[in-house]
N, C-alpha and C positions, 0 to 999 in steps of 0.2 A: 585676484584670481585664486579661488579656493578649490583647487582640483581635488576631488575625492579619490581615494585610492583603495576603497574597500576596507575589509577588516584587516587591521594591522595588529597581529598578535605575535609576540616573541615566544616561541615554544622552547622548552628546555632541550638542549642538544648541542652538539659541537658547532653547528652552523650559526646558532643564535648567540653563542658565547663570544664570538670573535669575528673580526674581519680578518680573514686568514690569508693564505697564499693566493693572492689575487693576480689575475692576468694584468699585464702592463709592462713596465720596464724592468721588472724584477720580482722575485719571490721574497716575501717578507714574513716576519713572525706575526704574532697576533696581538690585537688590542682586546684585552679581556674586559668584560663587563665589570663595573664597580658598583652598580646598583641592581637591585632585583628587577626582573622583567615585569612590566605591566602592560595590560592590553587597552586599546582604545575602543570605545563603542564605534561600530561601523559608521554611523551617521556623523561622528565627530572626526573621523580619520582623514587627515590631509597629509600631504607630503611634508609640509612645513612642520606640523605637529610631530610627525614621525621623526624627522631630522632632529628637532629639539630634544625629544625624548632619548634618541640614540646618542646624542652628544653627552647628555647627562650620564647615560649608562656607561660610556667609555671613560668618564672622568673629566670631561671638558666642562668645568664649572663656569668659566669665563669665556665669552666670545667677543673678539675684537672686531669692530665693524666700522664701515663708512656707509651711511645711508645713501641710497640712490633710487631713481625711479624704477629700476628693474629688480630691487630686492626688498622693497618696503613691506610687502605682505609676509615674506619670510621673517623679517625682523619683528613684525607683530607677533608671530608664533613663538619666536625665541624669547621675547619679553614676557609672554604669557606662561612660559615654562618655569615653575617654581625653583627648579634646581639650577637655573642658568642666570648669570649676571651678564647683561649686554653692556659692553664698554665701547663708547663712541671714540673714534680716533680722527685726527686731523686729516689724514690722507691714507691711501691704501697701503703704501709702503710701510708706514708706521704700524698699521694694523697687522701686516704680515710679520714684521719684526717683533711686535708684542706677542703674537702667537708663538713665534720661535722661542722667545725668552720664557714664556709660560710653559712650553713643552720641556725646556731644559730644567725648570724648577719643579713642575708638577706632573710631568709624564706625558701629557698630550695638550696641544694647543689648537685653537680654531679661530678662523677669521671669515668674515662675510663681506663681500664687496659687490659692486654693480657690474653690469655687462661691459665687456671689452675695455673701456677706458679704465675701469677699476681692476679688472683681471690682468691686463697688461701691466698696470702700475704695481701690482702686488707680486709680480712674477719673480723679481730678484730675491725677495725675502723667501719665497717658496723654494726657489732654486738653492738658496743657502741652507735651508732646513734639509732639503733632499741630500745635499752634499755631505751633511753631517749626520745623516740618518735620524733626524728628529721627527717625531710623529706630529705633523701639523696637517690639519684638515682645512682646506680652503673651499668655501662655497661661493660661487659666483652667480649672481642673478642673471636672468635671460629674458629675451623678448617674449611677448605674449604668444601662446601656442598658435593663435590665429595668424601670426606673422610668418610662420615657417612655410616655405613653399610659395610665397607670394612674389618672390623675386624683387621685393622692395628694398630700398636702402633706408635703414633706420638711423636715428641719431645714436651716438655711442659706438658706431662702427667705423671701419676704415674706408668707407665709401664704396663697399662692395656688398651685394646681397648674400654674402657667404657668412653664416653665423658660426662657422666651425673654426675660424682662424685661431681664436683664443684657446680652444681645446687642443689644437695641434701644438701650440706653444707649451701648454702644460704637460703634454705627453713626453716631452724631452726632459722634464725636470721633476717628475713625480713618479711614484711607483704604481699608482692606480688613478684612473679618471673615469667619471661617469658623466654622461650628458643626457639631458632630457629637455623636452619643450617647456618644462616648468621652470627648471633652474638650468642655466646654460652648462655649468660644469661643477662637479665636485671632485677635487683633486686631493689625494692623500700623498704626502711627501715620504712618509716612512711609517713604521708601526712599532709598537712596544715589543720588546723581546721577552 
């Protein structure tokens, strides 16, 4: 699923320099760019490429992941980003704690897991990062956009056609969450001061 998002350009200015005081469970400081902004050609602009580029820009050089059928396309984009090193982990909790440790040492950590089974497994590590105000970004894969609104029960779910359960769990232990039909959730536990 290569969803096009149009022209993705980062213009100079306060909103492009940081992820700032965002709505959610609290107001936080900002994550400053550590790399110069670059623009994607509109025909090459996908959400996966944009996320990969933004991770590099905020200083997340290593991304800890567990491959799953709901995040494989994103992992391809992360592998293709020259400034990122994708590190495979044995399980989601390990990926979350590795991102936590990376945030402690290098300033910001990131992990990528699959829908529901992976998101719920990584939740304890993300909650721990949140409790210690560590900047960890957790990206969780999601079902195909065609599955939304079908009222079907998919694998990797809790047996209900509700795809928002995982997001509701992240809302209690992160300072900011985003959900889209492309990636189920992006949760940010804290940010740099």
